[in-house]
N, C-alpha and C positions, 0 to 999 in steps of 0.2 A: 647372669653375673661373671665376669671373666676370672677365669683362675688367673693366680699368679704364676709365675715361669721361671724355671730353673734352669739353669745351663750350666755343663759340665766342660771344663777347658783342660785341655795342658797336651803335651807334645804326643806323638805316637807311643804307642806301648808300656804306656803307665797303669790301662784296663779300664778304660773312661767306659766302654759299651757292656765290660764283666758287671761294672757298677749298675750302669743304666738297665741293663736287663735286673738284675737282683729287684731293684727299687720299685720297674714298673710289674714284676711280674710278668706272670702268664699272660698278662695283656699284651706284650708284646707280638705275639703271633696274629696272623691274621684268618680264624675259622674259614676258611673259602676253596672250595673245591675246584675255580673255576680257573682259568687263565686270564692274564689283564691284572692281576691283582697284587700288587709292587709288596715284595717281602722285606726292604730293607726300611729299615728307622733311622729316622732321624729326629723324631718326635712321639710322646705317648703320655700318655695321663698316668698319674699315679698318685698317691694317699699314703699320707702320715698323723696318726693321732686324729684321725678325721679331717684333716685338712687337705683338701684336692690341690694340686698340681699340675703347670705342663713339663714335662723336664726335656730337653733336648740336649743330644747326645751330641755335641759338635764334633767328634771322630767322624761319625758319618755323612760327615760336610767337607769335603775333599776338594784340592784346586787343582789339576791337572797342571802338570808344568811348570811348576811354581819351586823355586828355594825350599825345604823344609821352614827355617824360619819363618818364611816370609806369609808361610801356609798355616803355621799356628800364631802370627799375628793376628792374619785377617778371621781366622777365627774366633781371637780372644774380641773383635771389636765387634761380631755378629753377636759374641753374650756379651757385649756393653750394649748393644742395639737393642735386644730383644727380651736381654732378661730382667728380672724382678731381681732377684737373686744369685750370686756366680759359686760354682763350686771348683776352685782350681787345682785338681790332679796330680799330684806329683806322686814319685816311686820310690821307697827305703830302700828297693834292692837296688838299684843305680845311685840313688844318691841326689844330692842337689847339681842339678847343671846348667851348664851356658844358657840354655832355651827357656828353665824353669825362669833363670833370674832374669830375662828377657820378656817375659810372660805379665811378672809381678805385675812391675811398675807401671802397665799398659792400666792394667785390671784396677790397681791402685787407683790410677787417678782418675777412673770413670765416678767415684764419688757410689757406686753400687755396692751392698754389701758383699764381702767376697768370704768363702769359707774355703781354708785352706785342708786339701785331706791328703794325707799321705799312704798310699795303698803298698800293699803287699807287707806289710807290717804283721807279718804272719806267728810270731811269736816274740816272746817277752825281747831275747837278745836283738832284733832287730827293731821294737819299740823305740827301747833305749837308743838307738841310736840315731833319733828323729828332729833332736834340738838342732841341729845344724840348720834346718829351714823355717826357722824363727826367723834369721839373717834375710829373707825376703819383704819382714815388715807387713804381713798379713795376719795377723795376731796369730792364735793358737792352732799351733796344726793337731787335727785329728788322723790318729792313726787307724787305719782301717784293713781289712783284706775282702776284698772282694770274692775272692776263690772259697773263703770259709763265710762271707759274710760278718767277720766280727769287727766293732765299732759304728757298724754304719748307723745304730739305733742313735748313739749319739751324736752324729753328724747331721742326720737330721730334724732330731731335736734343736741344734742351734740354725739350722737351716730357715723353719718353719718361727721363727722365733722373730726373722728379718720381714718376713709380707706385710707388704704393705696393706694400711687399710683399704677396703675395696668403695672407690669412689664412681662406678658406672650409673650412671642412668638406669633406673626402674621406667620400662614402661607397661601400658597398659595390657593385660590378657589378648586382649581383641586385636590388638599392633603386631601387624605381620613382619616380621625382620626376615631381612633376606639380604644376603652376598652376592658377589660378583667374583668370582674367581676365573685363572685360566693363567699361564705366563705372559711374559711382558708381551707387549705390544698388540694383545686378542683384541683391544681396545674395549675394556675394561671401562675408562672413563669415558670415553666418546657415549657410551650405553650407558648409564648413570643418568651424564648428562641428560640424554634423550629420553629416557624414560621419565626423570622427574620434570622436565620443562615442557614434558608431551602438553598435557590436558590436565595441570594438576589446579588444585583452588588453593592447597598453603605448600606452601614451602617453609622448612628451618632448618638450622642448625644448630643441635645439640651433642654438648660436649660427651665425649663416647669414654672411652677406659683412662686410665693413667694413663695412656702412652700418648696425651695430648692427641688423641685421634676423634674427629668429627663426622656423627653420623646425621643422615638428613630422612626430616621427618617431611611426608606429603601426605595428599589425600586425596583419594580419586574423583570424579565428581558425583561418583552414589556413595560419599559418607565412608571409605572405609580408609583406615590408616594404613602407612606402612614405615618403614626405617630402612632404607641402603647402610646397612653396617658399614663403614668405614674400610675403604681398601686401598687407602691412598698411600695406607705402607709401601704397598705391593707395587707403585710408583716411583717408591724412593730414589732420587739421583744419590749419586756417592762412584767410587772405583769397588767398593765389595760389589756394592748391587747390580754392578755394571759388566765384572769379569764373570760373574757366571749366575744362572738363573737359579739357582737351589734356594738362595738366599730369599727369594721372594716366597716360597716355600713356606716358610716360617710364617710371614706373613697371613698367607691365606688363612692358616692354619687357626690363627686368630680371629680370624672374618666368619671361619667355619661354626667355630666351637659356640659365637655369639647370635647363630642364623636358625631361624626355622625352615627356613628355605636358601640351598641353594641353585644358583644360577651357576652351571659350568659352562664357560664359554670355549669356544674351538675356532681359530681362525680358520676361516675356510679357503684362504691361498695359503695354507702352510700344512693345513691335514691333521691327522692328530702324532704329537708327539710324547716320547716317554713321560715327560716330566706330569701332561696333562692326565695319564694314568695313576703317576704318583700323587695328586694333588686330586682329584676325583676320587680316587680310594680312600680319601682320610673323610671327604664329606659322606660316603656308605658307609662304613664303619661307624660312624659318629651319629647315624640314623637318623642325618637328617630330610629334609624333603629334597628332591634332585631334579632339577630341570637342565637337560641340555640344550646349549643354544649354540648356532654357528652363524658366527657374525660373519661380515664382508661378505654374504650371498651376491651381494650386488656386483662383485668382480669377479665371478665365476662366468666363465661361457659357457653355457647350457646346451646340453642336448634332452632329447626326450627323455631319458631315465636317469639325469644327471643327480638331481636329490635324492632317488629311491637309490642308487649306485651309494651315494656318500653315505647315505643312512642305514645302508646294509656295512659300509665298512666301520660304522660309530657300534653298531651292533654287536660285531664280529669282534671289535678291540677291545670292547666295554661291556661282553658278557655279564657281569656281574652286575649291571647297569638297566638290566631290559626291561625294568617297571618306567626306566625314566622317560617322559613324553620329551620328544624332539621339537624345537624352533628352529626355524631357518629365519632371519632377521638381517637388516643393515641398518649399523648406527650411525651411518651419512645419511643416507634417503628415506629414514626412520620404516622403512617397509616391514612391515606384520611386527613392529615395540608395541603398538597401541594391546597386543592381544597379551603381552607379559602379565600386567597385572591381574587379570582374570587367572592365568595359568596357575602364577605362584595363588594366589587364594584357592582356586581350585585343587592343589598341592599340598596347601596345608589343611584346608580341612579335610581331605584325605589322610592326613597324618592326625588327624585328633578324631578319627572316625571309629565309634565302638561299636560292637556287635553285642546284639544280645544272646548269653550262652545259649537257651534252646533252639535259637537258629544255626548259630555258630554250629552246635552238637550233630543236628539235621543235616546241616554238610558235610559233615567231616563223615557221618554214615554212609550218605550215598557218593563220598568218595572212596569210602573201604570197598562198598557194593561192587564200583565201577572196577576199583583196583586194586586185590584182596590184601592187607598187610604181607610186607616180608618172613619169608623161616631163614634161621641161622642155627644149624646143628640141631636142626629139629625141633628148637621151638619157636613159637611163631610170637610175632609183637602182638599186645592185644593192648587196644583202646579204649579207657573205660570211660575218659569226661576228659572234654576242652573245655579254657576260658580265657578271657579277654583280662591280662591283669597289667596291662598300661598303654597309655597313649605315646606318640612322637619320641620315636615309632610305635605301630600297634604290636604289641607283646601278646603271644597267648601260649599259655602253658596247656601240653598234653598230657595226661595222668596215664600212664602204660605198666605193664607190670616190668617190663625190666627197660632203662633207658636205651641200654648198649643197642638192642634191636630195632631202634627208630633211625636207620640208616640212615644219611646225609642225602640219596635218592628220595627216598621215599619224604623226609621230612620236604624235600625242595616240589614234589609233588602235590601234599596238600598245601605248600603254599602255592603251588597255581591253582588250586581249587579254589581258594579263597580269593585271590586274583579275579578270578570266572566268575564267580557270585558277590564280590562285592567291589566296589569302585577306590583299590587301594593304588591307582595311577600317580605314580612321582613319588612312593614311598619306600622304604625297606620293610620286611616285615620278620621277624623275631619268630623262634619258633623253640621254644625246652621243654624238654621232655623232663618228667618227673616219675618217679616212682609211686605208687599207688600204695600209702601206708597202709 
């Protein structure tokens, strides 16, 4: 089920990022001790009163070399395109400004619900001064303080009132949903067409989300059901989308959210770019099955070790995706594309693999015998019991004497032992340490 999307829009220095961080809480930081995972955020999952939603911080979306008012207008346009509900952020400290008066009519004309927030209203005297914001024509201004967290509850209460009813198509549990993500011009659309058109029995278009997206369902010759989650949004034409690639990230995130398996596509001609790291990092964080696909391989001049060297570069740049298989294809010549449905199916099965507790604990005991648990200030980590508590991604709880003693490096060692013993290719693994009661 697709989550509603909320965007925060406003001129610089009104506290958009502070509010963003407050609302999403500690989910903002990526808990990875590996290079290559991006740490700047424009999008995160949040929750209020049991309602989950995606939050966009347009402060994280920058247009270089653009005048300030143009930047703000274009960020407002993106919020209109992507969001179900828009929070327009202003500042009580500076009062109503010309930029505020420029953005408000654009948001109003969008027809989307717009909630007006007046930040930096830290004390009663300042709160009494917010009435000038009524002139923006966006209804009641909500006074808030990002630094103290005041008024956020009332603001979020109003936001969730405007969430749309979900109209998304429900698929059978056995249907594998996958998306193809990557920067513009990596060949996503031609890959979709080639995969779906190659050897399929049924092809149908099904209404996806409320965004007028269309998912493509197809069935392989051996009767397996697949759905390609719509990525047409990532190919959207228009000045804003052509000006900067950052916006394609937002569409990719929607597709990631609804997928079981994500095909992360790299253009062989251009190599690895920073935006690849950003988008692929989101798929990893979301716990999705991942296959790295190098497209346009037919256009590369090859020597004996060309593929091996390209693979080494990928492993170096995406250390946190060491579990993801790499497939070299050509959407144009259809080379190796026929292998993708089988690989997607395999990764999906690995995502849903359940390991019996007795076998899991034997594996942990063998691992500890091979590499004894670490000590810290004279105290040694003791592992009492391990159990799997979830799939997609496989999640394991390890009961120990003190969770602080399970260092990142030893957790990584245990993860590697699990991978060596069981087939978890293509799926991240989560290991959680809990103190035994």
